C-alpha positions in Angstrom: -96.1 -8.2 -24.7 -94.7 -9.1 -21.2 -92.2 -11.6 -22.5 -90.8 -9.0 -25.0 -90.5 -6.5 -22.2 -88.7 -9.0 -19.9 -86.3 -9.9 -22.8 -85.6 -6.2 -23.4 -84.8 -5.6 -19.7 -82.5 -8.6 -19.6 -80.6 -7.4 -22.7 -80.3 -3.9 -21.1 -79.1 -5.3 -17.8 -76.4 -7.4 -19.6 -75.3 -4.4 -21.5 -74.9 -2.4 -18.3 -73.0 -5.2 -16.7 -70.6 -5.6 -19.7 -70.1 -1.8 -19.8 -69.2 -1.7 -16.1 -66.8 -4.6 -16.6 -65.1 -2.8 -19.5 -64.8 0.4 -17.6 -63.3 -1.4 -14.6 -60.9 -3.2 -16.8 -59.8 0.1 -18.4 -59.4 1.7 -15.0 -57.2 -1.2 -13.8 -55.0 -1.1 -16.9 -54.6 2.7 -16.6 -53.7 2.3 -12.9 -51.2 -0.4 -13.7 -49.7 1.7 -16.5 -49.5 4.7 -14.2 -47.8 2.7 -11.5 -45.3 1.3 -14.0 -44.7 4.7 -15.4 -44.3 6.2 -11.9 -41.7 3.6 -10.9 -40.0 3.2 -14.2 -36.9 5.3 -13.1 -35.7 2.2 -11.2 -33.4 0.1 -13.2 -30.4 -2.3 -12.7 -28.1 0.5 -13.8 -29.3 2.8 -11.2 -29.2 0.2 -8.5 -25.5 -0.6 -9.4 -24.7 3.0 -9.6 -26.3 3.6 -6.2 -23.9 1.0 -4.6 -20.7 2.5 -6.0 -20.8 5.7 -4.0 -21.3 3.8 -0.8 -18.5 1.4 -1.6 -16.0 4.0 -2.6 -16.9 6.2 0.4 -16.2 3.3 2.7 -12.8 2.7 1.0 -12.0 6.4 1.4 -12.8 6.3 5.1 -10.6 3.2 5.5 -7.7 4.9 3.7 -8.2 7.9 6.0 -7.8 5.7 9.0 -4.7 4.1 7.4 -3.3 7.6 6.7 -3.7 8.6 10.4 -2.0 5.4 11.5 0.9 5.9 9.0 1.4 9.5 10.2 1.5 8.4 13.8 4.0 5.7 12.8 6.3 8.1 11.0 6.2 10.5 14.0 7.1 7.7 16.3 10.1 6.7 14.1 11.2 10.3 13.8 11.1 10.6 17.6 13.2 7.4 17.9 15.7 8.8 15.3 16.2 11.9 17.4 17.2 10.0 20.5 20.9 9.7 21.6 22.7 6.8 20.0 23.0 3.7 22.2 25.7 1.0 22.4 24.5 -2.3 20.9 24.7 -5.0 23.6 26.8 -8.1 23.2 23.7 -10.3 22.8 20.8 -8.7 21.1 17.3 -9.8 22.1 15.9 -10.4 18.6 12.3 -10.3 19.8 12.6 -6.6 20.7 14.5 -5.5 17.6 11.3 -4.3 15.8 10.7 -1.9 18.8 14.2 -0.3 18.2 13.9 0.1 14.4 15.4 3.5 13.4 17.2 3.8 16.7 20.8 5.1 16.2 23.4 2.7 17.5 27.2 2.9 18.0 29.3 -0.1 16.9 33.0 -0.9 17.3 34.9 -3.8 15.7 36.7 -5.1 12.7 35.3 -5.9 9.2 35.0 -9.5 8.2 35.9 -8.8 4.5 35.9 -12.5 3.7 32.1 -12.6 3.9 31.2 -9.2 2.4 28.1 -9.2 0.2 26.8 -7.0 -2.6 23.1 -6.2 -2.3 21.5 -5.0 -5.5 21.4 -3.8 -8.1 20.5 -0.3 -6.8 20.4 3.2 -8.1 21.6 6.4 -6.3 21.4 9.8 -7.8 21.3 8.2 -11.3 24.3 6.0 -10.6 23.9 2.2 -10.9 25.6 0.1 -8.3 25.2 -2.0 -5.1 25.1 -1.8 -1.4 28.0 -3.3 0.4 27.0 -5.5 3.4 29.9 -6.6 5.6 29.9 -8.5 8.9 31.4 -6.5 11.8 33.2 -8.6 14.3 33.0 -6.7 17.6 35.5 -6.6 20.4 33.2 -8.7 22.6 33.3 -11.5 20.0 29.8 -11.2 18.6 29.2 -10.3 14.9 26.4 -8.2 13.3 25.7 -7.3 9.7 26.3 -3.7 8.5 25.1 -2.2 5.3 28.0 0.1 4.7 26.2 2.0 1.9 26.2 2.4 -1.8 29.0 1.8 -4.2 29.1 2.4 -8.0 28.9 -0.7 -10.2 32.4 -0.2 -11.7 33.9 -0.5 -8.3 31.8 -3.4 -7.0 33.7 -6.3 -8.5 37.1 -5.0 -7.5 35.9 -3.5 -4.2 38.8 -2.4 -2.0 37.8 -3.9 1.3 39.3 -1.0 3.2 40.2 -0.8 6.9 41.7 -3.8 8.7 42.0 -1.9 12.0 39.2 -1.4 14.5 36.5 1.0 13.3 33.7 2.8 15.0 30.5 3.4 13.1 27.1 5.1 13.7 24.1 3.3 12.2 20.4 2.6 12.4 18.8 -0.7 13.4 16.7 -2.2 10.7 15.0 -5.5 9.9 14.8 -7.6 6.8 13.6 -5.8 3.7 10.1 -6.5 2.4 10.3 -8.6 -0.7 7.7 -8.0 -3.5 6.5 -10.6 -6.0 8.9 -9.4 -8.7 12.1 -9.7 -6.6 14.2 -12.8 -7.6 15.4 -15.3 -5.1 18.8 -14.6 -3.5 21.6 -16.8 -4.7 24.2 -16.8 -1.9 26.4 -19.4 -3.6 26.8 -17.1 -6.6 27.1 -13.9 -4.5 23.8 -12.5 -5.7 21.7 -10.8 -3.1 18.7 -9.0 -4.4 17.0 -8.2 -1.1 18.2 -8.1 2.5 17.2 -11.4 4.0 18.9 -10.9 7.4 18.7 -14.6 8.6 20.1 -15.9 5.3 22.9 -13.3 5.4 23.8 -14.2 8.9 24.0 -17.9 8.0 26.2 -17.0 5.0 28.6 -15.1 7.3 29.0 -18.1 9.6 25.7 -18.3 11.6 25.5 -19.3 15.2 28.7 -21.4 15.0 30.7 -18.2 14.4 28.6 -16.1 16.8 27.0 -14.2 14.0 23.7 -12.6 15.1 20.9 -11.8 12.5 21.0 -8.1 13.4 21.1 -5.6 10.5 22.5 -2.1 10.9 22.5 0.6 8.1 25.5 2.8 8.4 24.7 6.6 8.5 26.6 9.1 6.4 27.1 12.4 8.2 29.2 14.3 5.7 28.1 16.9 3.2 27.2 16.5 -0.5 30.8 17.3 -1.7 32.3 14.5 0.3 29.5 12.2 -0.9 30.4 12.8 -4.5 34.0 12.2 -3.7 33.2 8.9 -2.0 31.2 7.8 -5.1 34.0 8.7 -7.4 36.6 6.8 -5.3 34.6 3.6 -4.8 34.1 4.2 -1.1 30.7 2.9 0.3 28.4 5.8 0.9 26.0 5.3 3.9 22.4 6.5 4.1 21.0 9.7 5.5 19.6 9.7 9.0 16.0 10.0 7.9 12.8 8.0 8.0 12.0 6.6 4.5 8.6 5.0 5.2 6.4 5.3 2.1 3.1 7.1 2.7 0.7 7.2 -0.3 -2.5 7.0 1.7 -3.5 10.6 1.1 -3.6 10.1 -2.6 -5.8 7.0 -2.1 -8.1 9.1 0.2 -8.5 11.7 -2.5 -9.1 9.1 -5.2 -11.8 7.2 -3.4 -13.7 10.2 -2.0 -13.6 11.8 -5.5 -15.0 8.7 -7.1 -17.7 8.6 -4.4 -18.7 12.3 -5.1 -18.5 11.8 -8.8 -20.7 8.7 -8.9 -23.2 10.3 -6.4 -23.5 13.2 -8.9 -24.0 10.8 -11.7 -26.7 8.9 -9.8 -28.6 12.1 -8.9 -28.4 13.3 -12.5 -29.7 10.0 -13.9 -32.6 9.7 -11.4 -33.7 13.3 -12.1 -33.5 12.7 -15.8 -35.6 9.6 -15.6 -38.2 11.3 -13.5 -38.4 14.2 -15.8 -38.9 11.8 -18.8 -41.6 10.0 -16.9 -43.5 13.2 -16.0 -43.4 14.3 -19.6 -44.8 11.0 -20.9 -48.6 11.1 -21.3 -50.8 8.7 -19.5 -52.5 6.0 -21.6 -56.2 6.7 -22.4 
């Protein structure tokens, strides 16, 4: 009798132990499933989408700083342009030329028509043509380069070189143009100048041997629109307006990057809320 009772108790104890193990296993699986369900709104897509608003906001902030810098630069150039014209000295200190960009200067001298250059092609008011660049030999013996302005294409090849006497012009100091990756190389030997490379132009006009300084002046046109049309029709170079033409597109970049940041932030918030709602609606495993 006693051996049977002991065996029965042993079986009962084993049954209780196995039941407890099974219940513990079920609880662990349920907890793990709940944890996975609770955190399942995390995904690589959400992580990537969470980085985009930060990145685009940083770009927008950087462009805002660039915008403020460009506005300050334009204001500075406008202030320079309003100053009284100065006489260009005999020897120009090339190291300080960038500080005098957009300053109006007065020049007197004679045109060196032998070394005139056509810079282009260019378009002005729908007319195709070139800019005429002619060295100006000043009375002190030094020579600088002057962009006399735009001339229509039909007059370019047979350009009437104009005045032989001494002239006085008003212009703006400029530096070499910025060349982009699509601009061809200049071909001085063929008379083809696609961009204003001041050093190369000065060498073409005689260089240091002929006292030609790599100084570039854009002649200012002070007439009215009727006279401008007459100049174009007669093949007379038409100078530029006395204005600052610095490109400033940073505001559009600011709007673009901040808009992308706001849009992707809204997308991220909507996606997270949707995932959480789906998880709450999903029943727990039994």
